[in-house]
N, C-alpha and C positions, 0 to 999 in steps of 0.2 A: 235657485229662485231667479227667474228672469223677468226684468221690468222693461217696459217701453220707454223710449227717450222722454216722452211727455211726462210720464210718472216720475222719472229720475229728476227732471227739471223742477217739478213742484215739490217733490220730497226734499230736495236740496235746500230749498228756501225754508221749509219747516225745520229742518235740522239746524240751519244757521240761525233761526229765530227771526227771519225776515217776514214770515207770515204773521198776520195780526193775531195776537193772543198766545203766541208760542214763546217759550223761554229763549232768551237771547244767548248766543254762544259767541264769544270773542274768537279772534284768530288763534291765540294760544289754546283756548278750550277745544277748538276744532282739531288742531294738530294732536293734542293729547287724546281726544276721542278716537281718531282714526289710527293712531299709533297702537292702540289696543287691539286693532284688527290687522296687524302685520306691517303697517307702514313705518317708515323711519324718517319722517319729516322733522324739520326744525323751523320754528317760527323766527323769521328774520326780515330784514328790510327787503322790500320788493314782493312781499306776500300778496297773492292775488286777491281779488274781491272774494269775500267769504263764501258766498253761495256758489261761485264759480269753482273754488277749491273743493267744496263738498261735491259738486257735480262730477268733477274729475275722479274723485275717490269712489263715488257710487258707480261710475262706469267701469272702474277697475274691478269692483266687487260684483258687478252684475253677472248673473248666472251661477253664483256660488251660494251655498246654504247660509254662509255667514251673514248674508243680508238680513235673514230672519232675526238673528241675534242683535244686529245693529238696530233694527226697528224696535225690538223689545227694549233695548237700552234707551232709545229715543223716547219711549212712552213710559219710562219708569217714573212713577208719581213723585219720587224724591226730587226730580228735576224741577218740580213746581213749588218746592219749599223754599222759604227765605229769599224770595225774589222781590225786588222793588217794583218791577213792572207788573201792571194789572194783566192777568192772564186768563185765558179760557180754562174751564175745568179740564183736567186730563181726560175725562171720559169723552168730552166733546172733541178734543184733539184726536183721540183714538178713533172716533167715528169718522172724522175728517180723513184720516189716513186710510181707513177701511174703504170709504167711498172711492178713494183714488185707486187703491189696489184692486178693486173689483174688476176694473177694466183689464187687468192682467191675470184674472182668475184666482185672486187671493182675497182674504179678508182678515180683519183684526178681531180677535175675541179675547175676553177676559180669562185669565188663568190665575185664580186666587188673587194674590196681591198685585199681579202684573198683567200685562197684555202680551199676546203672542200672535204670530201670523200662521194661518193655516190655508191650505189649498182648497179651492172650490171645485177642483176636478177630482172625481173619485179615482181615476186611474193614476193620480199622482200621490195618493196617500202612502205614506211611509209605513211599511209593514215589517216588523221584526220577525226573524225566523226563530221560534222558541227553542227548537231542539235540532242540533246538528248531527247527533248520533243517538242510538237507542239508550245508551247509558246516561244521557242527559235527562231522561224522563223520570221525574220524581214528583211526589205529591207537592213538595215545596216549590219545584219549578213551575208546576201547573198553577199553583196559587199565585206565584209572582206574576205570571202572564195575565191572570184574571185581574189582579190589582192594577196592572198597567192599563187594562181596558177600562177599569173603573176610574182611573185617573183621567182618561180621555173624556169620560162622561162628565166628570167634575169640571173639566175645562170646556165643556159644551162641544167637544169634537165627537159628535154622535156617529157620523159615518166612519171616522177612524176607529172608534170603539167596536163597531160592527165588523169592520174589516179585520181587525186584530183578533176578534173572537173567532171568526171563521178561520183565520190563519192558524190559530191555536189548534182547532180540531183537525184541520187539514194536515199540518205537520206531525201531529200525534199519530194520525192514521198512517202516514207515510213511514214514520219511524217504527211503528208496530209491525207493519207489513214487511219492511226490510229485515226486521229481526226474526220474523217467523217464516219467511219465504225467500229462499235464495234466488228465485226466479221472478221476484216482484217486478212488475213493469215500471218504466219511468213515469214519474208524476205527469199527469196531463191536465191538472186543474179541475177535474170532474170530481167534486166532493162526494156525490152520491155513489158513483161507481166505486170509488176508493173505500167508502164505508161498507158497501155490500161485500167487497172482497175480505175486508178485515172482520166483518161479522161472521163470515164462514170460518176464518182462521181461529176465531175465539169461541167457536161453537155456539153462536148466538142466532143462528138462522131460525126464524119462527116456524119454518116448515118442518123442523125436526119433530119426530113423533114423541120423543122423550121430554119435550118442553110442555109444561102445563098451559092450559088455556089462559090463565091469568097472566103468566109471564109472556105468552105470545102477544097479548094486548099491549103490555108494557114495551116489548121489543119493537112492535109495530109503531108505537108512539115515538120511540127513539128514532126510528127511520124517518118519521114525519118531521121531527125536529131538525135532523141533519138536512133534509130536503128544504126545509124552511130557511135555514141559515144560508144555504147555497143560493136559493131564489132571491132572498133579501139582498145579498151582496151583489148578485148579478144585476138586479134591478137598479141598484145605486150606480153601477158603472155603465149602464146602458145609455148610449148617446141619445137615444130617442125617448128617454124617460127622465130627463133632467129636472122635471118638476117634482120628482120624489125627493124630499129631504127628510130623513128620519128624525123623529122626535125623541125626546129623552126616554120616554117609557118604552119606545121601540128598541133603543140601544140597550137599556137595562134588561129587557126580555132576551135579546140576543146573547148578551154576555152571560146571564144566568143560565140560559139554555146550553151555551157552550161549556160552561163549568160542569153542568150535570152530565153531559155527554163525555167530556174529558175524564172526569172523576170515575165514571162508571167503566169506561174502557180500560183505564189504567188499573183500577182495582180488580177488574175481571181478569186481565192478563196476569197480574201478580198472584191472584188466587189459583188460576189454572196452572201456573208454573209450579206452584207448591204441590199440586195434585198430579202433576205429570200428564195433564190432559192436552197440552198444546202440541201441534204438529212439529216434526223434526224440520230443521231448516233445509235439509237436503232433499227437498221435494223436487220431483222431476216434472 
Protein backbone atom coordinates (compact mmCIF):
# COMPACT_ATOMS: atom_id res chain seq x y z
CA UNK A 1 0.00 0.00 0.00
CA UNK A 2 1.66 3.18 -1.24
CA UNK A 3 0.59 6.61 -0.01
CA UNK A 4 1.52 10.08 -1.21
CA UNK A 5 3.47 12.44 1.11
CA UNK A 6 0.37 14.66 1.43
CA UNK A 7 -1.68 11.68 2.63
CA UNK A 8 0.99 10.63 5.12
CA UNK A 9 1.18 14.14 6.57
CA UNK A 10 -2.56 14.37 7.24
CA UNK A 11 -2.90 10.75 8.33
CA UNK A 12 -0.14 11.34 10.89
CA UNK A 13 -2.14 14.13 12.52
CA UNK A 14 -5.21 11.88 12.69
CA UNK A 15 -3.22 9.08 14.35
CA UNK A 16 -1.67 11.49 16.84
CA UNK A 17 -5.10 12.94 17.61
CA UNK A 18 -4.18 16.44 16.48
CA UNK A 19 -7.06 16.50 13.99
CA UNK A 20 -10.25 17.87 15.53
CA UNK A 21 -12.58 15.17 16.81
CA UNK A 22 -10.01 12.35 16.85
CA UNK A 23 -8.84 10.37 19.92
CA UNK A 24 -5.67 11.84 21.43
CA UNK A 25 -2.57 9.64 21.64
CA UNK A 26 0.27 10.58 23.96
CA UNK A 27 3.93 10.00 23.13
CA UNK A 28 4.03 6.68 25.06
CA UNK A 29 0.78 5.62 23.34
CA UNK A 30 2.32 6.25 19.92
CA UNK A 31 5.51 4.37 20.78
CA UNK A 32 3.45 1.40 21.95
CA UNK A 33 1.28 1.52 18.80
CA UNK A 34 4.16 1.47 16.33
CA UNK A 35 6.19 -1.05 18.30
CA UNK A 36 3.35 -3.47 17.52
CA UNK A 37 4.35 -3.05 13.86
CA UNK A 38 8.00 -3.96 14.23
CA UNK A 39 9.63 -0.86 15.69
CA UNK A 40 11.70 -0.91 18.89
CA UNK A 41 11.41 2.66 20.15
CA UNK A 42 11.52 3.83 23.77
CA UNK A 43 9.76 6.94 25.00
CA UNK A 44 12.36 9.18 26.63
CA UNK A 45 13.53 12.76 26.95
CA UNK A 46 13.96 14.49 23.62
CA UNK A 47 10.98 12.72 22.04
CA UNK A 48 10.00 14.61 18.85
CA UNK A 49 6.71 16.35 18.24
CA UNK A 50 4.08 13.62 18.25
CA UNK A 51 2.78 13.98 14.69
CA UNK A 52 6.37 14.29 13.38
CA UNK A 53 7.17 10.96 15.07
CA UNK A 54 4.11 9.41 13.41
CA UNK A 55 5.09 10.82 10.00
CA UNK A 56 8.52 9.19 10.27
CA UNK A 57 6.97 5.82 11.10
CA UNK A 58 4.42 6.06 8.29
CA UNK A 59 7.17 6.84 5.78
CA UNK A 60 9.06 3.76 7.00
CA UNK A 61 5.96 1.60 6.51
CA UNK A 62 4.94 3.19 3.21
CA UNK A 63 4.66 0.67 0.39
CA UNK A 64 3.99 -2.24 2.77
CA UNK A 65 0.68 -4.03 3.28
CA UNK A 66 1.02 -3.58 7.04
CA UNK A 67 -0.25 -0.02 6.52
CA UNK A 68 -3.71 -1.51 5.94
CA UNK A 69 -3.62 -3.15 9.38
CA UNK A 70 -2.42 0.07 10.98
CA UNK A 71 -5.36 2.00 9.52
CA UNK A 72 -7.71 -0.76 10.64
CA UNK A 73 -6.35 -0.37 14.19
CA UNK A 74 -6.63 3.40 13.90
CA UNK A 75 -10.37 3.09 13.17
CA UNK A 76 -11.12 0.47 15.82
CA UNK A 77 -14.26 1.82 17.52
CA UNK A 78 -12.87 0.83 20.92
CA UNK A 79 -10.48 3.78 20.60
CA UNK A 80 -13.54 6.01 20.94
CA UNK A 81 -14.61 4.49 24.27
CA UNK A 82 -14.00 6.04 27.69
CA UNK A 83 -12.43 9.24 26.40
CA UNK A 84 -12.88 12.58 28.11
CA UNK A 85 -12.45 14.51 24.87
CA UNK A 86 -15.55 15.17 22.76
CA UNK A 87 -15.00 13.16 19.59
CA UNK A 88 -16.53 12.78 16.16
CA UNK A 89 -18.32 9.45 15.61
CA UNK A 90 -15.97 6.74 14.37
CA UNK A 91 -18.03 6.48 11.18
CA UNK A 92 -17.35 10.15 10.42
CA UNK A 93 -13.63 9.68 11.05
CA UNK A 94 -13.58 6.60 8.81
CA UNK A 95 -15.22 8.63 6.04
CA UNK A 96 -12.58 11.33 6.55
CA UNK A 97 -9.77 8.78 6.11
CA UNK A 98 -11.51 7.30 3.08
CA UNK A 99 -11.80 10.71 1.41
CA UNK A 100 -8.07 11.20 1.97
CA UNK A 101 -7.07 7.75 0.69
CA UNK A 102 -9.12 8.03 -2.50
CA UNK A 103 -6.42 10.24 -3.98
CA UNK A 104 -4.08 7.23 -3.64
CA UNK A 105 -6.69 4.86 -5.13
CA UNK A 106 -7.89 3.32 -1.86
CA UNK A 107 -11.01 3.61 0.25
CA UNK A 108 -12.21 2.63 3.72
CA UNK A 109 -15.18 0.27 4.02
CA UNK A 110 -16.96 -1.31 6.96
CA UNK A 111 -16.15 -4.95 7.64
CA UNK A 112 -18.64 -6.12 10.28
CA UNK A 113 -17.48 -4.53 13.57
CA UNK A 114 -14.39 -2.93 12.03
CA UNK A 115 -13.23 -0.84 9.09
CA UNK A 116 -10.70 -1.92 6.50
CA UNK A 117 -8.89 -0.52 3.47
CA UNK A 118 -9.48 -1.82 -0.02
CA UNK A 119 -8.01 -0.86 -3.37
CA UNK A 120 -10.05 1.07 -5.92
CA UNK A 121 -7.97 -0.41 -8.74
CA UNK A 122 -9.26 -3.68 -10.14
CA UNK A 123 -5.76 -4.71 -11.19
CA UNK A 124 -4.60 -4.49 -7.57
CA UNK A 125 -7.22 -6.84 -6.15
CA UNK A 126 -5.61 -9.61 -4.17
CA UNK A 127 -6.56 -12.99 -5.57
CA UNK A 128 -5.89 -16.24 -3.80
CA UNK A 129 -4.92 -19.30 -5.84
CA UNK A 130 -7.40 -21.92 -4.59
CA UNK A 131 -5.68 -25.06 -5.90
CA UNK A 132 -1.93 -25.56 -6.28
CA UNK A 133 -2.21 -29.20 -7.46
CA UNK A 134 -5.04 -31.51 -8.61
CA UNK A 135 -5.18 -33.34 -5.28
CA UNK A 136 -6.19 -30.04 -3.64
CA UNK A 137 -9.54 -30.13 -5.45
CA UNK A 138 -12.24 -31.32 -3.06
CA UNK A 139 -15.86 -30.38 -2.43
CA UNK A 140 -14.77 -28.87 0.89
CA UNK A 141 -12.03 -26.81 -0.79
CA UNK A 142 -14.49 -25.44 -3.34
CA UNK A 143 -16.96 -24.53 -0.60
CA UNK A 144 -14.20 -22.78 1.38
CA UNK A 145 -13.38 -20.61 -1.64
CA UNK A 146 -17.05 -19.77 -2.17
CA UNK A 147 -17.34 -18.78 1.50
CA UNK A 148 -14.36 -16.44 1.06
CA UNK A 149 -16.17 -14.84 -1.86
CA UNK A 150 -19.26 -14.42 0.30
CA UNK A 151 -17.15 -12.84 3.04
CA UNK A 152 -16.03 -10.25 0.50
CA UNK A 153 -19.65 -9.55 -0.38
CA UNK A 154 -20.47 -9.14 3.32
CA UNK A 155 -17.66 -6.58 3.61
CA UNK A 156 -18.94 -4.78 0.47
CA UNK A 157 -15.87 -5.76 -1.58
CA UNK A 158 -17.99 -6.67 -4.60
CA UNK A 159 -15.25 -6.43 -7.22
CA UNK A 160 -13.02 -8.61 -5.04
CA UNK A 161 -15.80 -11.21 -4.74
CA UNK A 162 -16.24 -11.32 -8.52
CA UNK A 163 -12.50 -11.56 -9.08
CA UNK A 164 -12.12 -14.44 -6.65
CA UNK A 165 -15.16 -16.21 -8.13
CA UNK A 166 -13.57 -16.07 -11.56
CA UNK A 167 -10.24 -17.17 -10.10
CA UNK A 168 -11.93 -20.21 -8.54
CA UNK A 169 -13.30 -21.35 -11.90
CA UNK A 170 -10.06 -20.58 -13.74
CA UNK A 171 -7.78 -22.47 -11.36
CA UNK A 172 -10.20 -25.40 -11.23
CA UNK A 173 -10.13 -25.61 -15.03
CA UNK A 174 -6.32 -25.44 -15.06
CA UNK A 175 -6.06 -28.17 -12.42
CA UNK A 176 -8.48 -30.48 -14.24
CA UNK A 177 -6.73 -29.97 -17.57
CA UNK A 178 -3.31 -30.67 -16.10
CA UNK A 179 -4.59 -33.83 -14.46
CA UNK A 180 -6.15 -35.17 -17.66
CA UNK A 181 -3.77 -33.90 -20.33
CA UNK A 182 0.02 -34.16 -20.07
CA UNK A 183 0.28 -31.72 -23.01
CA UNK A 184 -1.93 -29.07 -21.43
CA UNK A 185 -0.85 -25.59 -22.57
CA UNK A 186 0.40 -22.98 -20.14
CA UNK A 187 -2.39 -20.81 -18.67
CA UNK A 188 -3.03 -17.72 -20.80
CA UNK A 189 -5.82 -16.11 -18.77
CA UNK A 190 -8.46 -16.91 -21.41
CA UNK A 191 -11.23 -18.43 -19.31
CA UNK A 192 -13.47 -19.34 -22.25
CA UNK A 193 -10.78 -21.20 -24.19
CA UNK A 194 -9.72 -23.04 -21.04
CA UNK A 195 -13.32 -24.10 -20.40
CA UNK A 196 -13.77 -25.29 -23.99
CA UNK A 197 -10.72 -27.54 -23.71
CA UNK A 198 -11.84 -28.99 -20.37
CA UNK A 199 -15.36 -29.46 -21.71
CA UNK A 200 -13.99 -31.82 -24.35
CA UNK A 201 -11.81 -33.69 -21.83
CA UNK A 202 -14.87 -34.24 -19.62
CA UNK A 203 -17.06 -35.37 -22.54
CA UNK A 204 -19.31 -32.32 -22.19
CA UNK A 205 -19.16 -31.04 -25.76
CA UNK A 206 -22.77 -30.19 -26.77
CA UNK A 207 -21.99 -31.22 -30.37
CA UNK A 208 -21.71 -34.88 -29.32
CA UNK A 209 -24.43 -36.97 -30.93
CA UNK A 210 -25.00 -39.01 -27.77
CA UNK A 211 -25.95 -35.90 -25.75
CA UNK A 212 -29.69 -35.32 -25.36
CA UNK A 213 -31.26 -32.08 -26.54
CA UNK A 214 -32.17 -31.10 -22.98
CA UNK A 215 -28.60 -31.61 -21.76
CA UNK A 216 -27.26 -29.72 -24.78
CA UNK A 217 -29.27 -26.69 -23.70
CA UNK A 218 -27.93 -26.94 -20.14
CA UNK A 219 -24.33 -27.32 -21.37
CA UNK A 220 -24.76 -24.36 -23.71
CA UNK A 221 -26.06 -22.35 -20.76
CA UNK A 222 -23.01 -23.35 -18.74
CA UNK A 223 -20.79 -22.03 -21.53
CA UNK A 224 -22.69 -18.74 -21.40
CA UNK A 225 -22.13 -18.53 -17.64
CA UNK A 226 -18.37 -19.01 -18.06
CA UNK A 227 -18.30 -16.39 -20.82
CA UNK A 228 -20.25 -14.02 -18.56
CA UNK A 229 -17.80 -14.46 -15.67
CA UNK A 230 -14.90 -13.72 -18.00
CA UNK A 231 -16.59 -10.67 -19.52
CA UNK A 232 -17.69 -9.25 -16.16
CA UNK A 233 -14.18 -9.46 -14.71
CA UNK A 234 -12.56 -8.07 -17.86
CA UNK A 235 -14.94 -5.09 -17.83
CA UNK A 236 -14.03 -4.36 -14.21
CA UNK A 237 -10.30 -4.25 -15.03
CA UNK A 238 -10.68 -2.27 -18.27
CA UNK A 239 -9.02 1.11 -17.85
CA UNK A 240 -11.62 2.61 -20.20
CA UNK A 241 -14.56 1.29 -18.19
CA UNK A 242 -13.80 2.62 -14.74
CA UNK A 243 -17.38 3.82 -14.38
CA UNK A 244 -18.49 0.21 -13.92
CA UNK A 245 -18.72 -0.58 -10.22
CA UNK A 246 -20.46 -3.89 -9.54
CA UNK A 247 -23.42 -3.88 -7.18
CA UNK A 248 -24.10 -6.42 -4.46
CA UNK A 249 -26.57 -8.42 -6.55
CA UNK A 250 -24.04 -8.58 -9.41
CA UNK A 251 -21.43 -10.02 -7.05
CA UNK A 252 -23.90 -12.54 -5.61
CA UNK A 253 -24.86 -13.64 -9.11
CA UNK A 254 -21.20 -14.11 -10.09
CA UNK A 255 -20.35 -16.07 -6.94
CA UNK A 256 -23.40 -18.32 -7.18
CA UNK A 257 -22.71 -18.91 -10.88
CA UNK A 258 -19.08 -19.79 -10.13
CA UNK A 259 -20.23 -22.26 -7.48
CA UNK A 260 -22.60 -23.93 -9.95
CA UNK A 261 -19.85 -24.27 -12.57
CA UNK A 262 -17.21 -25.46 -10.08
CA UNK A 263 -19.49 -28.02 -8.43
CA UNK A 264 -20.65 -29.40 -11.77
CA UNK A 265 -17.12 -29.74 -13.18
CA UNK A 266 -15.80 -31.35 -10.01
CA UNK A 267 -18.68 -33.83 -9.74
CA UNK A 268 -18.51 -34.62 -13.46
CA UNK A 269 -14.82 -35.44 -13.21
CA UNK A 270 -15.38 -37.58 -10.10
CA UNK A 271 -18.26 -39.47 -11.74
CA UNK A 272 -16.43 -40.10 -15.00
CA UNK A 273 -13.34 -41.28 -13.13
CA UNK A 274 -15.38 -44.01 -11.46
CA UNK A 275 -16.83 -45.03 -14.85
CA UNK A 276 -13.44 -45.06 -16.59
CA UNK A 277 -14.63 -42.53 -19.14
CA UNK A 278 -11.83 -39.99 -18.83
CA UNK A 279 -8.93 -39.82 -21.30
CA UNK A 280 -5.50 -41.15 -20.40
CA UNK A 281 -3.03 -38.45 -19.42
CA UNK A 282 -0.57 -39.81 -21.98
CA UNK A 283 -2.26 -37.98 -24.79
CA UNK A 284 -0.07 -37.02 -27.73
